[in-house]
Structure formats: structure tokens, C-alpha cells
RODO-2510 file (C-alpha; in nm, 4 decimals, decimal comma):
residues 563
     n   res          X          Y          Z
     1     m    -1,0183    -2,8639    -4,0069
     2     v    -0,9019    -2,9491    -3,6381
     3     n    -1,1447    -3,1115    -3,4549
     4     t    -1,1093    -2,9356    -3,1202
     5     d    -1,3605    -3,1519    -2,9360
     6     q    -1,1584    -3,4634    -3,0120
     7     t    -0,8453    -3,2838    -2,9459
     8     v    -0,9606    -3,1794    -2,5726
     9     s    -1,1002    -3,5352    -2,5351
    10     e    -0,7577    -3,6953    -2,6007
    11     l    -0,5818    -3,4601    -2,3758
    12     t    -0,7991    -3,5048    -2,1000
    13     a    -0,7602    -3,9075    -2,1023
    14     i    -0,3904    -3,8696    -2,0958
    15     v    -0,3744    -3,6004    -1,8097
    16     g    -0,7125    -3,6364    -1,6234
    17     q    -0,9827    -3,3782    -1,6084
    18     h    -0,8300    -3,2170    -1,2942
    19     h    -0,5273    -3,1106    -1,4843
    20     i    -0,6456    -2,9673    -1,8111
    21     i    -0,8229    -2,6011    -1,8258
    22     t    -1,0440    -2,4985    -2,1094
    23     d    -1,2480    -2,2140    -1,9399
    24     a    -1,1017    -1,8814    -2,0789
    25     a    -1,1426    -1,7133    -1,7249
    26     k    -0,9492    -1,9912    -1,5423
    27     s    -0,6592    -2,0177    -1,8032
    28     l    -0,6174    -1,6459    -1,8062
    29     r    -0,3281    -1,6515    -1,5625
    30     f    -0,1197    -1,9149    -1,7957
    31     r    -0,2233    -1,7104    -2,1215
    32     t    -0,1044    -1,3523    -1,9832
    33     g     0,2472    -1,2533    -1,9819
    34     y     0,4351    -1,1469    -1,6332
    35     r     0,4394    -0,7740    -1,7653
    36     s     0,2426    -0,7873    -2,0513
    37     g     0,1184    -1,0138    -2,3526
    38     q    -0,2031    -1,2146    -2,3993
    39     g    -0,3484    -1,4572    -2,6496
    40     d    -0,6084    -1,7356    -2,6854
    41     a    -0,5592    -2,1027    -2,6078
    42     l    -0,7659    -2,4041    -2,6899
    43     a    -0,6730    -2,5476    -2,3422
    44     v    -0,3805    -2,5556    -2,1000
    45     v    -0,2527    -2,8867    -1,9978
    46     f    -0,0489    -2,9935    -1,6926
    47     p     0,1079    -3,3651    -1,7702
    48     g     0,2219    -3,5242    -1,4360
    49     n     0,5453    -3,6771    -1,5624
    50     l     0,7432    -3,6949    -1,8898
    51     m     0,5501    -3,9753    -2,0321
    52     e     0,2148    -3,7928    -2,0326
    53     m     0,3983    -3,5058    -2,1614
    54     w     0,5210    -3,7164    -2,4708
    55     h     0,1742    -3,8441    -2,5202
    56     v     0,0144    -3,4758    -2,5171
    57     l     0,2860    -3,3784    -2,7695
    58     e     0,1750    -3,6846    -2,9867
    59     v    -0,1764    -3,5597    -2,9750
    60     l    -0,1336    -3,2117    -3,0565
    61     h     0,1036    -3,2888    -3,3483
    62     k    -0,1447    -3,5204    -3,4707
    63     h    -0,4189    -3,2470    -3,4623
    64     d    -0,1724    -2,9809    -3,6113
    65     i    -0,1937    -2,7730    -3,2790
    66     i     0,0368    -2,5072    -3,2033
    67     i     0,2411    -2,5984    -2,8833
    68     i     0,3248    -2,3463    -2,6185
    69     m     0,5832    -2,4930    -2,3708
    70     q     0,5446    -2,3170    -2,0627
    71     a     0,7174    -2,3868    -1,6928
    72     s     0,6742    -2,0975    -1,4404
    73     n     0,5601    -1,8078    -1,6814
    74     t     0,8293    -1,5754    -1,5655
    75     s     0,9044    -1,4198    -1,9070
    76     l     0,9180    -1,0350    -1,8887
    77     t     0,8872    -1,0258    -2,2915
    78     e     0,5468    -1,2319    -2,3821
    79     g     0,7862    -1,5147    -2,4447
    80     s     0,6042    -1,8093    -2,2583
    81     v     0,2363    -1,7221    -2,3557
    82     p     0,0245    -1,7341    -2,6865
    83     t    -0,0148    -1,4185    -2,8922
    84     p    -0,2909    -1,3114    -3,1547
    85     g    -0,2571    -1,4072    -3,5299
    86     y    -0,1823    -1,7696    -3,5180
    87     d    -0,3331    -1,9915    -3,8338
    88     r    -0,4039    -2,2869    -3,6066
    89     p    -0,5430    -2,3210    -3,2667
    90     a    -0,2962    -2,3287    -2,9787
    91     v    -0,2299    -2,5330    -2,6691
    92     v    -0,0543    -2,4588    -2,3574
    93     v     0,1571    -2,7283    -2,2374
    94     s     0,2493    -2,6370    -1,8568
    95     g     0,5587    -2,8627    -1,7001
    96     r     0,5246    -2,7361    -1,3747
    97     r     0,4218    -3,0485    -1,2178
    98     i     0,7273    -3,2053    -1,3322
    99     q     0,9639    -3,1232    -1,0924
   100     d     1,2078    -3,4120    -1,0540
   101     l     1,5927    -3,3126    -0,9981
   102     q     1,8567    -3,5631    -1,0495
   103     l     2,2111    -3,5267    -0,9306
   104     l     2,4999    -3,7026    -1,0995
   105     n     2,8474    -3,7833    -1,0035
   106     h     2,7775    -3,6951    -0,6462
   107     g     2,6732    -3,3401    -0,7750
   108     e     2,9144    -3,2450    -1,0158
   109     q     2,6128    -3,2227    -1,2284
   110     a     2,2394    -3,1946    -1,2509
   111     l     1,9698    -3,3095    -1,4528
   112     a     1,6827    -3,0630    -1,4432
   113     f     1,3163    -3,1649    -1,5457
   114     p     1,0245    -2,9237    -1,6991
   115     g     0,9005    -2,8013    -1,3799
   116     t     1,2612    -2,8124    -1,1729
   117     t     1,3031    -2,4363    -1,0294
   118     l     1,6077    -2,2438    -0,9969
   119     f     1,5184    -2,2031    -0,5988
   120     t     1,5060    -2,6175    -0,5891
   121     l     1,8446    -2,6531    -0,7727
   122     e     2,0168    -2,3739    -0,5839
   123     n     1,8783    -2,5220    -0,2183
   124     t     1,9470    -2,8977    -0,3401
   125     l     2,3014    -2,7995    -0,4321
   126     a     2,3725    -2,5890    -0,1036
   127     k     2,3360    -2,9130     0,0984
   128     i     2,6360    -3,0597    -0,0598
   129     d     2,8267    -2,7108    -0,0874
   130     r     2,7948    -2,6742    -0,4521
   131     e     2,5892    -2,3945    -0,6965
   132     p     2,4131    -2,3760    -1,0024
   133     h     2,5541    -2,1932    -1,3056
   134     s     2,3966    -1,8782    -1,2297
   135     v     2,1776    -1,6655    -0,9676
   136     i     1,9071    -1,4825    -1,1550
   137     g     1,6378    -1,2247    -0,9719
   138     s     1,3421    -1,4329    -1,1167
   139     s     1,4807    -1,7376    -0,9379
   140     t     1,2604    -1,6551    -0,6350
   141     l     0,9510    -1,6173    -0,8611
   142     g     0,9499    -1,9764    -0,9284
   143     a     1,2096    -1,9491    -1,2596
   144     s     1,2355    -2,2795    -1,4020
   145     v     1,5868    -2,4057    -1,5101
   146     i     1,4911    -2,5236    -1,8815
   147     g     1,3316    -2,1874    -1,8955
   148     g     1,6706    -2,0337    -1,8132
   149     i     1,8352    -2,2709    -2,0691
   150     n     1,5744    -2,1887    -2,3218
   151     n     1,6719    -1,8078    -2,2992
   152     n     2,0449    -1,8099    -2,2227
   153     s     1,9341    -1,6178    -1,9203
   154     g     2,2105    -1,4118    -1,7602
   155     g     2,2471    -1,3237    -1,3874
   156     a     2,4816    -1,1817    -1,1334
   157     l     2,7569    -1,3942    -1,1303
   158     i     3,0388    -1,2666    -1,3567
   159     q     3,2604    -1,6159    -1,3761
   160     r     3,0072    -1,8379    -1,5116
   161     g     2,7863    -1,6700    -1,8046
   162     p     2,4437    -1,7172    -1,9243
   163     a     2,2694    -2,0416    -1,8579
   164     y     2,3897    -2,3019    -2,1329
   165     t     2,4178    -2,6361    -2,1890
   166     e     2,4953    -2,8705    -2,5074
   167     l     2,3403    -3,1797    -2,3256
   168     a     1,9427    -3,2417    -2,3437
   169     l     1,6790    -3,4476    -2,4046
   170     y     1,4145    -3,2726    -2,6324
   171     a     1,1358    -3,3593    -2,8614
   172     m     1,1066    -3,1474    -3,2039
   173     i     0,9119    -3,2024    -3,5121
   174     d     1,1636    -3,2198    -3,8096
   175     e     1,1617    -3,0937    -4,1803
   176     n     0,9372    -3,4170    -4,2774
   177     n     0,6812    -3,2991    -4,0029
   178     e     0,7561    -3,6012    -3,7856
   179     l     0,7787    -3,5821    -3,4081
   180     k     1,1085    -3,6971    -3,2645
   181     l     1,2711    -3,7408    -2,9352
   182     v     1,6332    -3,6614    -2,9454
   183     n     1,8603    -3,7770    -2,6540
   184     h     2,1930    -3,5746    -2,6261
   185     l     2,2403    -3,6192    -2,2626
   186     e     2,5159    -3,8595    -2,3276
   187     i     2,3333    -4,1007    -2,1006
   188     d     2,2487    -4,4290    -2,2710
   189     l     1,8540    -4,4421    -2,2191
   190     g     1,7511    -4,6636    -2,5101
   191     e     1,6270    -4,6282    -2,8598
   192     t     1,2636    -4,5435    -2,8665
   193     p     1,0815    -4,2590    -2,7002
   194     e     0,9275    -4,4842    -2,4585
   195     e     1,2572    -4,6377    -2,3241
   196     m     1,4107    -4,2994    -2,3236
   197     i     1,1464    -4,1540    -2,0987
   198     t     1,1045    -4,4756    -1,8490
   199     n     1,4651    -4,5450    -1,8142
   200     l     1,5160    -4,1397    -1,7080
   201     q     1,2241    -4,1279    -1,5091
   202     e     1,3109    -4,4586    -1,3010
   203     r     1,6775    -4,3932    -1,2715
   204     r     1,7870    -4,6967    -1,4646
   205     f     2,1214    -4,5849    -1,5133
   206     d     2,4067    -4,5244    -1,1864
   207     v     2,3635    -4,1594    -1,1326
   208     d     2,7064    -4,1493    -0,9491
   209     a     2,8861    -4,3279    -1,2437
   210     v     2,7626    -4,1374    -1,5623
   211     p     3,0414    -4,1078    -1,8001
   212     k     3,1992    -3,7900    -1,8525
   213     p     3,0454    -3,6010    -2,1482
   214     q     3,2041    -3,5057    -2,4717
   215     h     2,9849    -3,1633    -2,4867
   216     h     2,9529    -2,8913    -2,2610
   217     g     2,7131    -2,8530    -1,9452
   218     s     2,7916    -2,4887    -1,9110
   219     i     2,9781    -2,1863    -2,1370
   220     p     3,3384    -2,2966    -2,1608
   221     d     3,6227    -2,0305    -2,1214
   222     h     3,3730    -1,7398    -2,0336
   223     e     3,6172    -1,5864    -1,7782
   224     k     3,8130    -1,5254    -2,0731
   225     v     3,5550    -1,3569    -2,3083
   226     v     3,4260    -1,1719    -2,0085
   227     r     3,7746    -1,0289    -1,9100
   228     d     3,8128    -0,8432    -2,2400
   229     v     3,7255    -0,4529    -2,1495
   230     d     3,8721    -0,3610    -2,4870
   231     s     3,6063    -0,5199    -2,6966
   232     e     3,4095    -0,3120    -2,9111
   233     k     3,1101    -0,5356    -2,8738
   234     p     2,9097    -0,6392    -2,5850
   235     v     3,0636    -0,9469    -2,4080
   236     r     2,7670    -1,0909    -2,2290
   237     y     2,4179    -1,1202    -2,3686
   238     n     2,1464    -1,3476    -2,4420
   239     a     2,1502    -1,5226    -2,7721
   240     n     2,5003    -1,4685    -2,8508
   241     p     2,5319    -1,6735    -3,1632
   242     k     2,8205    -1,8736    -2,9973
   243     q     2,5794    -1,9774    -2,7682
   244     l     2,2968    -2,1094    -2,9299
   245     y     2,2744    -2,5074    -2,9570
   246     e     1,9747    -2,7042    -2,9631
   247     v     1,7587    -2,6324    -2,6561
   248     s     1,9949    -2,3699    -2,5461
   249     g     1,8568    -2,0345    -2,7044
   250     s     1,5692    -2,1945    -2,8502
   251     s     1,3244    -1,9820    -2,6799
   252     g     1,0490    -2,2673    -2,6904
   253     h     1,0867    -2,3807    -3,0302
   254     v     1,1387    -2,7262    -2,9071
   255     a     1,0151    -2,9100    -2,5937
   256     a     1,2809    -2,9844    -2,3442
   257     f     1,2361    -3,2802    -2,1491
   258     a     1,5640    -3,2680    -1,9214
   259     v     1,8705    -3,0536    -1,9210
   260     r     2,2167    -3,1855    -1,7798
   261     l     2,4180    -2,8977    -1,6235
   262     d     2,7297    -2,8463    -1,4840
   263     t     2,7586    -2,7384    -1,0934
   264     f     3,0252    -2,5616    -0,9034
   265     p     3,1816    -2,5510    -0,5845
   266     k     3,0603    -2,2991    -0,3206
   267     d     3,3012    -2,0636    -0,2022
   268     e     3,3968    -2,1015     0,1481
   269     r     3,4282    -1,7356     0,2431
   270     s     3,3345    -1,4223     0,0557
   271     k     3,3038    -1,0294     0,1434
   272     v     3,1107    -0,7314    -0,0155
   273     f     3,2715    -0,4261    -0,0435
   274     y     3,0346    -0,1384    -0,0842
   275     i     3,1431     0,1396    -0,2677
   276     g     3,0078     0,4970    -0,3594
   277     t     3,1095     0,7508    -0,5883
   278     n     2,9491     1,0797    -0,7494
   279     d     3,1525     1,0160    -1,0689
   280     p     3,0725     0,7147    -1,3002
   281     g     3,4070     0,7253    -1,4375
   282     v     3,5797     0,6044    -1,1182
   283     l     3,3799     0,2882    -1,1509
   284     e     3,4532     0,2348    -1,5046
   285     t     3,8334     0,2978    -1,4361
   286     m     3,8167     0,0521    -1,1685
   287     r     3,6042    -0,1986    -1,3569
   288     r     3,8803    -0,1951    -1,6159
   289     d     4,1479    -0,2397    -1,3729
   290     i     3,9690    -0,5269    -1,1910
   291     m     3,9041    -0,7175    -1,5022
   292     k     4,2251    -0,6800    -1,6525
   293     t     4,4675    -0,7295    -1,3658
   294     f     4,3033    -0,8986    -1,0661
   295     k     4,4200    -1,2856    -1,0488
   296     n     4,0904    -1,3492    -0,8869
   297     l     3,7766    -1,2753    -1,0872
   298     p     3,5010    -1,1087    -0,8835
   299     v     3,1899    -1,3091    -0,8027
   300     s     2,9628    -1,0390    -0,8846
   301     g     2,9327    -0,6528    -0,9015
   302     e     2,5949    -0,4943    -0,8649
   303     y     2,5238    -0,1491    -0,9408
   304     m     2,2609     0,0958    -0,8207
   305     h     2,2103     0,4521    -0,9407
   306     k     2,0802     0,7066    -0,6667
   307     e     1,7086     0,7273    -0,7934
   308     a     1,6680     0,3582    -0,8256
   309     y     1,7721     0,3449    -0,4463
   310     r     1,5353     0,5954    -0,3504
   311     m     1,2439     0,4452    -0,5459
   312     a     1,3261     0,0931    -0,4062
   313     k     1,3244     0,2367    -0,0793
   314     k     0,9837     0,3656    -0,1127
   315     y     0,8065     0,0951    -0,3457
   316     g     1,0137    -0,2113    -0,2791
   317     k     1,0325    -0,1950     0,0836
   318     d     0,7380    -0,4471     0,1635
   319     s     0,8982    -0,6864    -0,0597
   320     l     1,2290    -0,6464     0,1393
   321     i     1,0752    -0,7233     0,4634
   322     v     0,8841    -1,0294     0,3318
   323     i     1,2196    -1,1725     0,1974
   324     d     1,4165    -1,0787     0,4687
   325     k     1,1993    -1,2092     0,7335
   326     l     1,0416    -1,5240     0,5686
   327     g     1,3424    -1,6166     0,3177
   328     t     1,2751    -1,7140    -0,0311
   329     a     1,1064    -2,0642     0,0177
   330     l     0,7677    -1,9283     0,0350
   331     l     0,7724    -1,6731    -0,2420
   332     p     0,6724    -1,8571    -0,5357
   333     r     0,3603    -1,9697    -0,3775
   334     m     0,3129    -1,6339    -0,2528
   335     f     0,3164    -1,5081    -0,5896
   336     a     0,0963    -1,7506    -0,7214
   337     l    -0,1390    -1,6791    -0,4313
   338     k    -0,1318    -1,3154    -0,5131
   339     a    -0,2116    -1,4000    -0,8768
   340     w    -0,5199    -1,5943    -0,7626
   341     g    -0,6173    -1,3316    -0,5331
   342     e    -0,5857    -1,0514    -0,7991
   343     r    -0,8069    -1,2790    -1,0602
   344     f    -1,0868    -1,3441    -0,7883
   345     l    -1,1118    -0,9805    -0,6620
   346     s    -1,1298    -0,8600    -1,0030
   347     h    -1,5075    -0,9934    -1,0406
   348     i    -1,5978    -0,7740    -0,7176
   349     p    -1,6664    -0,3986    -0,8487
   350     f    -1,5534    -0,2867    -0,4762
   351     f    -1,1818    -0,4011    -0,5406
   352     k    -0,9651    -0,1751    -0,7785
   353     p    -0,7256    -0,3694    -0,9786
   354     y    -0,4060    -0,4742    -0,8387
   355     f    -0,5381    -0,4627    -0,4878
   356     p    -0,2867    -0,6928    -0,3232
   357     d    -0,0347    -0,4680    -0,4318
   358     r    -0,1930    -0,1736    -0,3155
   359     m    -0,2496    -0,3030     0,0164
   360     l     0,1285    -0,4444     0,0774
   361     q     0,2305    -0,1060    -0,0152
   362     a     0,0065     0,0656     0,2116
   363     l     0,1420    -0,1958     0,4902
   364     g     0,5217    -0,1350     0,4085
   365     h     0,4684     0,2239     0,5295
   366     l     0,3845     0,1050     0,8709
   367     f     0,7700    -0,0279     0,9504
   368     p     1,0642     0,1418     1,0048
   369     n     1,3148     0,2050     0,7665
   370     q     1,4897    -0,1304     0,6693
   371     l     1,8323    -0,0096     0,5240
   372     p     2,1426     0,0129     0,7316
   373     p     2,3138     0,3256     0,8257
   374     r     2,6033     0,3086     0,6503
   375     l     2,4099     0,2509     0,3331
   376     e     2,1740     0,5323     0,3628
   377     e     2,4811     0,7759     0,4662
   378     y     2,6159     0,6771     0,1121
   379     y     2,2961     0,7612    -0,0154
   380     e     2,3127     1,1068     0,1110
   381     k     2,6509     1,1406    -0,0368
   382     y     2,6859     0,9556    -0,3526
   383     d     2,4622     0,9121    -0,6616
   384     h     2,6503     0,5774    -0,7881
   385     y     2,6776     0,2435    -0,5635
   386     l     2,8532    -0,0439    -0,6300
   387     q     2,8359    -0,3957    -0,4511
   388     l     3,1639    -0,5762    -0,5346
   389     k     3,1516    -0,9441    -0,3958
   390     m     3,4948    -1,1276    -0,4193
   391     a     3,5742    -1,4783    -0,2520
   392     g     3,8586    -1,6780    -0,1332
   393     d     4,2095    -1,5008    -0,2096
   394     g     4,0163    -1,2442    -0,4000
   395     i     3,9163    -1,0780    -0,0767
   396     e     4,2661    -0,9500     0,0338
   397     e     4,3206    -0,8686    -0,3536
   398     a     4,0178    -0,6305    -0,3645
   399     r     4,0975    -0,5021    -0,0235
   400     a     4,4572    -0,3738    -0,1271
   401     y     4,3361    -0,2419    -0,4601
   402     l     4,0563    -0,0539    -0,3037
   403     e     4,2762     0,1131    -0,0349
   404     k     4,5253     0,2115    -0,2815
   405     y     4,2507     0,3076    -0,5456
   406     f     4,0669     0,5547    -0,3162
   407     a     4,3417     0,7180    -0,1603
   408     t     4,3324     0,9385    -0,5012
   409     a     4,0201     0,8711    -0,6582
   410     s     3,6784     1,0358    -0,5904
   411     g     3,4692     0,8352    -0,3511
   412     e     3,5201     0,5923    -0,0690
   413     y     3,4193     0,2351     0,0286
   414     f     3,3516     0,0072     0,3622
   415     e     3,3428    -0,3691     0,3837
   416     a     3,0044    -0,4755     0,4534
   417     d     2,8863    -0,6806     0,7449
   418     a     2,6378    -0,9689     0,7260
   419     n     2,3275    -0,7526     0,7762
   420     e     2,4587    -0,4657     0,5465
   421     e     2,5403    -0,7411     0,2433
   422     k     2,2020    -0,9026     0,3159
   423     k     2,0137    -0,5832     0,2981
   424     a     2,2018    -0,4280     0,0212
   425     s     2,1477    -0,7276    -0,1842
   426     l     1,7947    -0,7496    -0,1260
   427     h     1,7537    -0,3813    -0,1859
   428     r     1,8967    -0,4380    -0,4995
   429     y     1,7205    -0,7396    -0,6102
   430     v     1,3646    -0,5567    -0,5344
   431     t     1,4743    -0,2779    -0,7338
   432     a     1,3608    -0,5075    -1,0416
   433     g     0,9748    -0,4642    -0,9445
   434     v     0,9734    -0,1111    -0,8672
   435     a     0,8576     0,0533    -1,1852
   436     i     0,5482    -0,2058    -1,2102
   437     r     0,4511    -0,1554    -0,8366
   438     y     0,4752     0,2209    -0,9168
   439     q     0,2596     0,1596    -1,2257
   440     e    -0,0097    -0,0509    -1,0343
   441     i    -0,0252     0,1801    -0,7459
   442     k    -0,0899     0,4516    -0,9965
   443     q    -0,4031     0,2315    -1,1580
   444     d    -0,2147     0,2166    -1,5222
   445     s    -0,2248     0,5875    -1,5521
   446     i     0,1101     0,5890    -1,6688
   447     d     0,3155     0,3677    -1,8864
   448     i     0,6547     0,2426    -1,8051
   449     l     0,9481     0,1104    -2,0292
   450     p     1,1773    -0,1542    -1,8917
   451     l     1,4959    -0,2170    -2,1047
   452     d     1,7790    -0,4558    -2,0363
   453     i     2,1004    -0,3625    -2,2248
   454     a     2,4528    -0,5090    -2,2969
   455     f     2,6810    -0,2198    -2,3952
   456     a     3,0191    -0,2480    -2,5722
   457     s     3,2797    -0,3890    -2,3167
   458     n     3,5091    -0,0897    -2,4074
   459     e     3,2500     0,2059    -2,3660
   460     f     3,4019     0,4335    -2,0968
   461     d     3,1127     0,6727    -2,0808
   462     w     2,8488     0,4067    -1,9893
   463     f     2,6102     0,6111    -1,7802
   464     e     2,2957     0,7394    -1,9879
   465     h     2,2977     1,0832    -2,1075
   466     l     1,9408     1,1611    -2,2803
   467     p     1,8732     1,4207    -2,5455
   468     k     1,6062     1,6696    -2,3767
   469     e     1,2928     1,5589    -2,6080
   470     i     1,3216     1,2178    -2,4556
   471     e     1,4216     1,3683    -2,0999
   472     d     1,1160     1,5697    -2,0848
   473     k     0,8726     1,2697    -2,1461
   474     i     1,0224     1,0673    -1,8462
   475     d     0,9231     1,1003    -1,4481
   476     y     1,1720     0,8479    -1,2998
   477     k     1,4892     0,6494    -1,4563
   478     l     1,5986     0,3370    -1,2517
   479     y     1,9208     0,2360    -1,3264
   480     y     2,0893    -0,0737    -1,2211
   481     g     2,2514    -0,3732    -1,3503
   482     h     2,5551    -0,6202    -1,3266
   483     f     2,8344    -0,3549    -1,4034
   484     l     3,1243    -0,5788    -1,4409
   485     d     3,0137    -0,7389    -1,7512
   486     h     2,8326    -0,3978    -1,8655
   487     v     2,4890    -0,5403    -1,8692
   488     m     2,2464    -0,2883    -1,7233
   489     h     1,9033    -0,2552    -1,6305
   490     q     1,6989     0,0683    -1,7341
   491     d     1,3283     0,1138    -1,6278
   492     y     1,1816     0,4414    -1,7351
   493     i     0,8284     0,5577    -1,5540
   494     l     0,6980     0,7822    -1,8198
   495     k     0,4791     1,0887    -1,7752
   496     p     0,1031     1,0495    -1,7856
   497     g    -0,0097     1,0422    -2,1386
   498     v     0,3326     0,9503    -2,2928
   499     d     0,3255     0,6491    -2,5523
   500     a     0,5677     0,3924    -2,4254
   501     h     0,6199     0,2556    -2,7687
   502     e     0,6923     0,6000    -2,9144
   503     v     0,9745     0,6437    -2,6445
   504     k     1,0949     0,2873    -2,7126
   505     q     1,1660     0,3219    -3,0694
   506     a     1,3553     0,6329    -2,9921
   507     m     1,5623     0,4713    -2,7133
   508     l     1,6571     0,1945    -2,9305
   509     k     1,7705     0,4058    -3,2379
   510     i     2,0184     0,5470    -2,9464
   511     l     2,1190     0,2223    -2,8351
   512     d     2,1912     0,0956    -3,1783
   513     q     2,4210     0,4056    -3,2127
   514     r     2,6091     0,2840    -2,9252
   515     h     2,6443    -0,0681    -3,0591
   516     a     2,4326    -0,2064    -2,7501
   517     i     2,2658    -0,5335    -2,7853
   518     y     1,8942    -0,5716    -2,6415
   519     p     1,7418    -0,7311    -2,4746
   520     a     2,0432    -0,8457    -2,2818
   521     e     1,9214    -1,1011    -2,0420
   522     h     1,5429    -1,1659    -2,1414
   523     n     1,4306    -1,3446    -2,4296
   524     v     1,3218    -1,1360    -2,7348
   525     g     0,9537    -1,2708    -2,6529
   526     h     0,7034    -1,1005    -2,8600
   527     m     0,8503    -0,7604    -2,7853
   528     y     1,1784    -0,7742    -2,9913
   529     l     1,2724    -0,8560    -3,3370
   530     a     1,4860    -1,1407    -3,3247
   531     a     1,8321    -1,1156    -3,4697
   532     p     1,9048    -1,3231    -3,8194
   533     s     2,1355    -1,5902    -3,6127
   534     l     1,8690    -1,6452    -3,3989
   535     v     1,5970    -1,6680    -3,6394
   536     a     1,8340    -1,9391    -3,8153
   537     h     1,8590    -2,1202    -3,4697
   538     y     1,4675    -2,1347    -3,4405
   539     k     1,4283    -2,2716    -3,8028
   540     k     1,6844    -2,5445    -3,7377
   541     n     1,5174    -2,6632    -3,4377
   542     d     1,1583    -2,6281    -3,5527
   543     p     1,1301    -2,6352    -3,9533
   544     t     0,7483    -2,6457    -3,9345
   545     n     0,6995    -2,3476    -3,6731
   546     s     0,5072    -2,5598    -3,4377
   547     f     0,6504    -2,4477    -3,1405
   548     n     0,5886    -2,1073    -3,0106
   549     p     0,5479    -1,9388    -3,3376
   550     g     0,6086    -1,5718    -3,3603
   551     i     0,8788    -1,5419    -3,1283
   552     g     1,1147    -1,2596    -3,2310
   553     q     0,8358    -1,0842    -3,4353
   554     r     0,8557    -1,3575    -3,6895
   555     s     0,6149    -1,5742    -3,8666
   556     l     0,3217    -1,6938    -3,6844
   557     h     0,2227    -1,9364    -3,9623
   558     k     0,3085    -2,2902    -4,0275
   559     y     0,6331    -2,3690    -4,2058
   560     w     0,7311    -1,9959    -4,1567
   561     g     0,4979    -1,8605    -4,3987
   562     e     0,4279    -1,5054    -4,4339
   563     f     0,1871    -1,3102    -4,2306
***
């Protein structure tokens, strides 16, 4: 029997009473997923450094407590919060206070800690004209670097692939039920956990003379893989068995203390070609030509459908204005403030749920249209849009190709100026929140079904055509995604009274017939069944099932016992 009072007392002694939450109302934000999901926790603990985090894990292991590692809690599939049904108490361990970032060998690589955000990494590297492995939408929500590695998160950058590293310092509980700290950073930090942590935190090594690692800090040979447009399988998706390695793809089944990642030179010049057509086959033919014949692989290729454009124009307008005028630096704090406001106002009967979002939606109507005339012109003429971003010599290569291609192909293109590029990119970004905003405005009177899908690389007819029995249950379909590697986001706003779970099961059967893989960019969380290869990875990392049990709809019990 777990002595919960003793556990809480020992945790408080480590982090201090101001950095532990035991009150259920106050901890709700950390026990609730970004879109859905909620479970109980004995406490939420916020260690202030790696040593405190190690001592917290020691206490939880000693008392046989389930450990839910959490950074920014931006998972869209309930993957970083507790869930009902555990056979032991659970504690959420938040790493958000541990935000250190160390650049290695003059920025060629980076060491990220539990609370280091993608936003911080991007902005730190920008000062030395370098970039991280990927750019993902949730970076503006404060998503963490380690969270991305845990989930093999994808992103918009075609050349680099999902977040991945083989270089990490992490804690695990082995098959003998012993807590261990594993140093695979390929940096000599000593032998004991205390030595490793102290030497890492205090930088007792030359950060600009770290030996070149034997293992990879990003996915090797990804460009060759993603160019295979004749593959009968998807070429880029989370949880690819080839990209499961210790912390990478672990889904929180270990406690990552630090990850070592490659960085990349920043492009000196780039250009976005904005493309419109009414024929999705025109885009697919172009995709195949580009991926097979271009010497210079594009930076990105972001797709939007007409309905997604229209809905984002109406329900993402305020978000676009805020990001455009204030930048992204304040966004993580603003989202945290909004979450606090929702929790505070929920106790006041006068205010309806989601009041901050409803207020922002109303304020957005007071401002004029933010989208440039040429984007609006294409919206009136075409159903499908592609933002093709090229860099360096690839700009001239794309310019010559598009001029020749659209001399006969149905559609047209223009070279976006700086304002058009920025607004188009922001418009595409805010689309990801449109379905949620619509649902909030409707006060939960309707359900939404968000899917992210990796289609077979050789599938020519990629654009979805649903059977009438499913089509009749949907009000709006929002299609957008990373077109060049066939990773699509498909958000469905269902008609009132329609059961989202029922529609989802019907959708997944169709996707299975198309040999698609889902989720493509997000963790399986508690919403999807983990594939056998992923479960094997979980069990190898966590034989006792002590970290984040139940992920992938698998066992919630100690030693992977049956439900």
C-alpha cells in the first residue's frame, strides 16, 4: 500500500512547497490534454534542475508511483497527461522549469534539457545563422524539444525529417526494477548519476571541443528516403520502426534529462512560389517531377484546400493578427494566460465556457481582412493552393520548371513578396486551430474529428472522396498539410448530434484500405492503438511499465499486466 502522505512530504522536501501542486482544481491544467483527455494525479511536481528531477524520480520509484513526464503539455492525442484505470497512484513530473540550452562545437549541435522549448532553440540558433531539425506548428505554443524527440514529431521541413537523435541522457527502470541513469550523449560526464548530472549542469567540459559522436543527432539519409515517390508505403511518419531509438519515439516511457541534436546552416536566400489549381492531379504530377528530378530539394511545400482557407480566414483571423503584430515570442505566455483565465472564469456562472476564445473571435471581426489581394484572387479562382518554398540555387530551378509546367498545366503561380509569404504562412499555420475554435464558439454542441495521415508516396489520387454515408455526417472538411511528403491534416467538423467516435472508426477503415499510416505527426497518445514495433520499443525502454502507462491503448498495469 502506497503511503501517499509520505510520498508528498518527500517530494516537497526536494522541490519546495511552491513547486508542488496537490489540489485537484489547481492541478487540472496539467492533468488535462490540449484537446481532450484527463486523469487523476497524486501531485504535479516542478523540479528546478536536473538534480532535483533525479531525486524526484528516486522517491517515485521507491514508492512505486507511476511517473508521467511532462514539459509543455501540447500533445493533441492525450499523450502527456494521466488517464483513468491505473493500478497505482500517478504523479506528473513537469520539466518546464529546467530550460537550459547548451550549444556544442560553435553551434553545430545543441544540448536541450527537459523544459527547453523549440521556440528557444530556433531563436538561439538564429543568432548564429543556424536552424534546428524542424519547424512545427506547436513551437509557438511552447512545445519542448524533448517532447518532439519523444514523439518523433514531424514538421514542415522536407529535407530533415522527424525529430530524432541517438544521443541522450535519460533515466529508466530496468527489468530488475532498478532506476538507472543512462549516459549516451557521448560526452564524458563521470560514472554515478550525481557526477553525470553535476558535470552536465555546470558544464564541466569544453562545449566547443566535444568529440564528434559515433551515433546520429538527426535522421541520416532522409533526403533519399523522401524522394522515393514510387514507394507503395508512406515515407515520412512518426513511429517509423527505423526511427525508434531509446528516447526517440519513447512516448514518455523514459525520463529524458538531455538530448544532443544536430543543427543546420540557415539558408541565405529563399523564395515562396504560390500555386493555385482546380485539379489535384496537377499538384501531384508537379510533386513527382520536383522530388524525382530537382537537384535542390524544396525547403517546404505547404498545402491548403479552399474550405480550409475560408474557415481559417473567419476563425483564425485574430490569431493571425496577434502573431503578425506581436510576433511569436509572447505566444507561450499568452496561451498560458488564456488557460489560467479559462480556469478562473469557469467558477463564475456569468461567463460561459471558452469565454477568452469567444471574446477574441468577436474582436477579430472588428479588423479588416488581413490576407493580401493575390491570395484572395487565387481563393476566388481555385480550390487547391500550394506554398512551394525554395532556397539558394533551387529558386532558379523552380522558377524555370514552373514557367514551363504551367504553360500547359491547369492553374497558375506567382512569386510571393515578403508580405504575401508571411501572411500565407501564418494563414496556413492558424488553420490547425480552426476546428477547435469553431467547436468552442458552438459551446461543444458539435464534435470535431482531427486526423493527421501519411499516405503512400506513390498514391496519385491523394485528395479524399468520401462515401455519401460519411459525407452526410460532416458540415466542414479542412484539408491542409505537408504535401511533398504526403503528410496531410484532415479536420472534420461534424453535424450536431453526430458521434465522432463512430465516424472515426469508419474513416480509419478507409485509411487502412489506402495503406495510410496514422497518426502521422502526433504521438499515438491514448487515442490510437500502438503498432507492435512501437510497443516493443516501449517495453524495451520500460520493462516495468512505470513511465506513462497506457500509451497506445496498451496496458495500464505494472509489468505490462492485462487490463
